[in-house]
C-alpha positions as CSV (number, residue, x, y, z in Angstrom):
1,M,-22.3,-3.4,0.4
2,Q,-19.3,-2.2,2.4
3,L,-19.8,1.4,1.6
4,S,-23.4,1.3,2.6
5,L,-22.4,-0.3,5.9
6,L,-20.0,2.5,6.6
7,R,-22.6,5.1,5.8
8,G,-25.0,3.3,8.1
9,L,-22.6,3.3,11.0
10,S,-21.9,6.9,10.4
11,E,-25.6,7.9,10.4
12,A,-26.2,5.7,13.6
13,S,-23.3,7.2,15.4
14,L,-24.4,10.8,14.5
15,S,-28.0,10.1,15.7
16,F,-26.7,8.5,19.0
17,A,-24.2,11.3,19.8
18,S,-26.7,14.1,18.9
19,S,-29.3,12.6,21.3
20,I,-26.7,12.5,24.0
21,G,-25.9,16.2,23.4
22,C,-29.6,17.2,23.6
23,R,-30.3,15.4,26.8
24,T,-27.2,16.5,28.7
25,T,-25.4,19.7,27.8
26,G,-26.6,20.4,24.2
27,L,-23.2,21.7,23.4
28,P,-21.5,21.6,19.9
29,G,-19.1,19.1,21.4
30,S,-21.6,16.4,20.6
31,T,-20.8,16.8,16.9
32,L,-17.1,16.2,17.6
33,L,-18.0,13.1,19.6
34,S,-20.2,11.7,16.7
35,A,-17.4,12.5,14.2
36,S,-14.8,10.7,16.2
37,H,-17.1,7.7,16.8
38,S,-17.9,7.5,13.1
39,S,-14.2,7.7,12.1
40,S,-13.2,5.0,14.6
41,A,-15.9,2.7,13.3
42,A,-14.8,3.2,9.6
43,M,-11.2,2.6,10.6
44,S,-12.1,-0.6,12.4
45,L,-13.9,-1.9,9.3
46,L,-11.0,-1.1,7.1
47,E,-8.6,-2.9,9.5
48,S,-10.8,-6.0,9.3
49,A,-10.7,-5.8,5.5
50,K,-6.9,-5.6,5.6
51,K,-6.5,-8.4,7.9
52,A,-8.9,-10.6,5.9
53,A,-6.9,-10.0,2.7
54,A,-3.6,-10.6,4.3
55,F,-4.5,-13.8,6.1
56,R,-6.0,-15.3,2.9
57,A,-3.0,-14.4,0.9
58,V,-0.5,-16.0,3.4
59,D,-2.6,-19.1,3.7
60,E,-3.0,-19.7,0.1
61,C,0.3,-18.5,-1.3
62,V,3.1,-19.4,1.2
63,K,4.5,-22.9,1.7
64,D,7.1,-24.5,3.6
65,K,10.7,-23.6,2.9
66,D,9.7,-20.5,0.9
67,V,11.9,-17.3,0.7
68,V,9.4,-14.6,1.2
69,G,9.6,-10.9,0.3
70,V,7.8,-8.8,2.9
71,G,6.4,-5.6,1.8
72,S,5.7,-2.4,3.7
73,G,2.6,-0.6,5.0
74,S,-0.4,-1.2,7.3
75,T,-1.8,-4.3,5.5
76,V,1.6,-6.1,5.6
77,V,1.5,-5.9,9.4
78,Y,-1.2,-8.5,9.3
79,A,0.6,-10.7,6.7
80,V,3.6,-10.8,9.0
81,E,1.4,-11.7,12.0
82,R,-0.1,-14.6,10.0
83,L,3.3,-15.8,8.8
84,A,4.5,-15.9,12.4
85,E,1.4,-17.9,13.4
86,R,1.9,-20.5,10.7
87,V,5.6,-20.8,11.5
88,K,4.7,-21.4,15.1
89,T,1.7,-23.8,14.5
90,E,2.9,-25.6,11.3
91,K,6.7,-25.5,12.0
92,L,7.2,-23.8,8.5
93,Q,10.8,-23.0,7.6
94,L,10.8,-19.6,6.0
95,V,13.2,-16.8,5.2
96,C,11.9,-13.3,5.0
97,I,13.5,-10.5,2.9
98,P,12.4,-7.0,3.9
99,T,11.5,-4.1,1.6
100,S,12.1,-1.4,4.2
101,F,13.3,-0.7,7.7
102,Q,9.6,-1.1,8.8
103,A,9.5,-4.5,7.3
104,R,12.8,-5.5,8.9
105,Q,11.5,-4.5,12.3
106,L,8.3,-6.5,11.8
107,I,10.2,-9.6,10.8
108,V,12.6,-9.3,13.8
109,E,9.8,-8.6,16.2
110,N,7.8,-11.6,15.1
111,N,10.9,-13.9,15.5
112,L,11.0,-14.7,11.7
113,V,14.2,-15.6,10.0
114,L,15.7,-12.4,8.5
115,G,17.5,-12.6,5.1
116,D,18.6,-10.2,2.4
117,L,19.0,-10.1,-1.3
118,S,22.8,-10.7,-1.3
119,L,22.1,-14.2,0.3
120,Y,18.8,-14.9,-1.4
121,P,18.7,-13.1,-4.7
122,S,15.8,-15.4,-6.0
123,L,12.6,-15.3,-3.9
124,D,9.7,-17.7,-4.2
125,I,7.1,-15.0,-3.4
126,A,6.8,-11.4,-2.4
127,I,3.7,-10.1,-0.6
128,D,3.0,-6.4,-0.6
129,G,0.2,-3.8,-0.2
130,A,-0.8,-1.2,-2.8
131,D,-2.4,2.2,-2.9
132,E,-4.4,1.3,-5.9
133,V,-4.7,-1.6,-8.4
134,D,-6.5,-1.1,-11.8
135,K,-8.3,-3.7,-14.0
136,D,-5.0,-4.4,-15.9
137,F,-3.2,-5.1,-12.6
138,T,-1.1,-2.0,-12.9
139,A,-0.5,-0.8,-9.3
140,I,0.4,2.5,-7.7
141,K,2.7,1.9,-4.7
142,G,4.9,4.3,-2.6
143,G,2.4,6.1,-0.5
144,G,4.8,5.2,2.5
145,G,7.9,6.1,0.4
146,C,9.4,2.5,0.1
147,L,8.7,2.1,-3.6
148,T,12.2,1.5,-4.8
149,Q,13.1,-1.3,-2.4
150,E,9.6,-2.8,-2.8
151,K,10.1,-2.9,-6.6
152,I,13.5,-4.5,-6.3
153,V,12.2,-7.2,-4.0
154,A,9.1,-7.8,-6.1
155,S,11.2,-8.1,-9.2
156,C,13.3,-10.9,-7.7
157,A,10.3,-12.9,-6.8
158,K,8.8,-15.7,-8.9
159,R,5.4,-14.7,-7.8
160,F,4.3,-11.2,-6.6
161,V,1.0,-10.9,-4.7
162,V,-0.8,-7.8,-3.7
163,I,-2.9,-7.5,-0.5
164,A,-5.3,-4.6,0.2
165,D,-8.7,-3.6,1.4
166,Y,-11.6,-3.1,-1.1
167,T,-11.0,0.6,-1.5
168,K,-7.8,-0.1,-3.5
169,D,-9.6,-2.1,-6.1
170,S,-10.2,0.3,-9.2
171,Q,-11.0,0.1,-12.8
172,I,-8.5,2.9,-13.7
173,L,-5.7,4.4,-11.9
174,G,-6.7,7.6,-10.0
175,E,-10.3,6.5,-9.6
176,Q,-10.0,6.2,-5.9
177,Y,-6.3,7.1,-5.0
178,K,-6.0,10.9,-5.5
179,K,-2.5,11.5,-4.2
180,G,-0.8,10.7,-7.5
181,I,2.1,8.5,-8.5
182,P,5.2,8.6,-6.2
183,I,8.5,9.0,-7.9
184,E,11.8,8.7,-5.9
185,V,14.5,11.2,-7.1
186,I,18.0,12.2,-6.3
187,P,17.7,15.3,-4.1
188,L,20.0,17.4,-6.4
189,A,17.6,16.8,-9.3
190,Y,14.1,17.2,-7.8
191,V,13.3,20.5,-9.5
192,P,14.5,19.6,-13.0
193,V,12.6,16.3,-12.7
194,M,9.4,18.1,-11.7
195,N,9.7,20.4,-14.6
196,K,10.4,17.6,-17.1
197,I,7.4,15.6,-15.8
198,K,5.1,18.5,-16.2
199,A,6.4,19.2,-19.8
200,L,5.9,15.5,-20.7
201,Y,2.6,14.7,-19.2
202,G,1.0,17.9,-17.5
203,G,-0.7,17.6,-14.1
204,N,0.7,18.7,-10.8
205,V,4.0,17.5,-9.4
206,E,4.9,18.3,-5.7
207,L,7.8,17.5,-3.4
208,R,6.5,15.4,-0.6
209,M,6.9,17.2,2.7
210,A,7.3,15.5,6.1
211,K,4.7,15.9,8.7
212,M,6.6,15.3,12.0
213,K,9.6,17.4,10.9
214,A,10.6,20.4,8.8
215,G,11.5,19.7,5.3
216,P,10.9,17.0,2.7
217,V,10.3,13.3,3.3
218,V,13.6,11.4,3.0
219,T,13.5,7.7,1.9
220,D,15.5,4.8,3.3
221,N,17.8,5.4,0.4
222,G,18.4,9.1,1.3
223,N,16.3,10.4,-1.6
224,F,13.3,12.7,-2.0
225,I,9.7,11.7,-3.1
226,L,7.8,13.6,-5.8
227,D,4.0,13.0,-6.1
228,W,2.7,13.4,-9.6
229,V,-1.0,14.0,-9.8
230,F,-2.0,13.2,-13.4
231,L,-5.0,14.7,-15.2
232,E,-5.6,12.1,-17.8
233,D,-6.9,8.5,-17.2
234,K,-6.0,6.9,-20.5
235,F,-2.1,6.7,-20.3
236,N,-0.2,3.7,-21.4
237,W,1.3,3.2,-18.1
238,E,4.0,0.9,-19.3
239,S,5.3,3.5,-21.6
240,V,5.0,6.2,-18.9
241,N,6.9,4.2,-16.5
242,T,9.7,3.7,-19.0
243,Q,9.8,7.4,-19.9
244,L,9.9,8.5,-16.3
245,N,12.8,6.2,-15.5
246,L,14.7,7.6,-18.3
247,I,14.8,11.1,-16.8
248,P,18.1,11.8,-15.2
249,G,17.8,12.0,-11.5
250,V,14.8,9.6,-11.2
251,V,15.6,6.5,-9.1
252,E,12.3,4.7,-9.5
253,T,8.7,5.2,-10.0
254,G,5.6,3.9,-8.0
255,L,4.1,2.4,-11.1
256,F,4.2,-1.4,-10.8
257,V,3.4,-2.6,-14.4
258,N,3.2,-6.3,-15.4
259,M,4.4,-7.4,-12.0
260,A,1.5,-8.7,-9.8
261,E,0.1,-12.1,-10.6
262,R,-2.7,-12.1,-7.9
263,A,-4.4,-9.6,-5.8
264,F,-6.5,-10.1,-2.6
265,F,-9.0,-7.5,-1.6
266,G,-10.5,-7.8,1.8
267,Y,-13.9,-6.7,3.1
268,A,-14.9,-5.9,6.5
269,D,-17.3,-8.9,6.8
270,G,-14.2,-11.2,6.4
271,S,-14.8,-12.1,2.8
272,V,-12.0,-11.6,0.2
273,K,-12.1,-11.0,-3.4
274,E,-9.3,-12.7,-5.3
275,K,-8.2,-11.5,-8.8
276,T,-5.7,-13.2,-11.1
277,C,-3.7,-11.2,-13.7
278,P,-4.8,-12.6,-17.2
279,Q,-1.3,-12.1,-18.6
280,K,0.4,-14.2,-15.9
């Protein structure tokens, strides 16, 4: 339904922009206008979906006096917004533990109580986004490079909840997310680790490069990120995660196996699909 809606918006915007071009200048620029309008409409729908998932998760899963792990990424922005609203209107007493510098800034900017794992090593709940979640609740995280701190915080929580838009809901990993599995590595070891991953599992492994500066992406921990684009879709991800972590130089992987207990996938019309892990 949502994909059809996106296609319909794209077709309508193309028709509208083309008609403007024919009646005015007839220049090829009308195609650029239509593409931009279509892209904006699609992004607006995805943002609505993210917001719906985040709000539902915060409303259903967070209660007074909770210590809350706050994830990273675009969907979490809406979760923090909703946390702040509930603190203001319901007078909730919450402590928020960040998973990244971005998360820390969101917590501070929204006047929420900031904590850390040294003071609160046990969390009631952690809420975070995901790049993809399969039918077995294995998630890929780390598209933003915060996987290690995200996994540490999630591991300290009694409950770990994923929030995402509907495009992240898959049957198998790699079905929709094509950028591979992020792996944080010590800079000294990135080439040996790349070679060992290829030897073990095949596929393609690339050092993630920065877009706004020359050189590789550097994590909050001062490390590099490798992106492993795997070729098979029938891996035992628990075994793969263990084997990758045993490679000297690997800090952590973006495979979150047997961690999430619930997932909320938002749709642009405001509806939310809730899924519960059968093993939890």
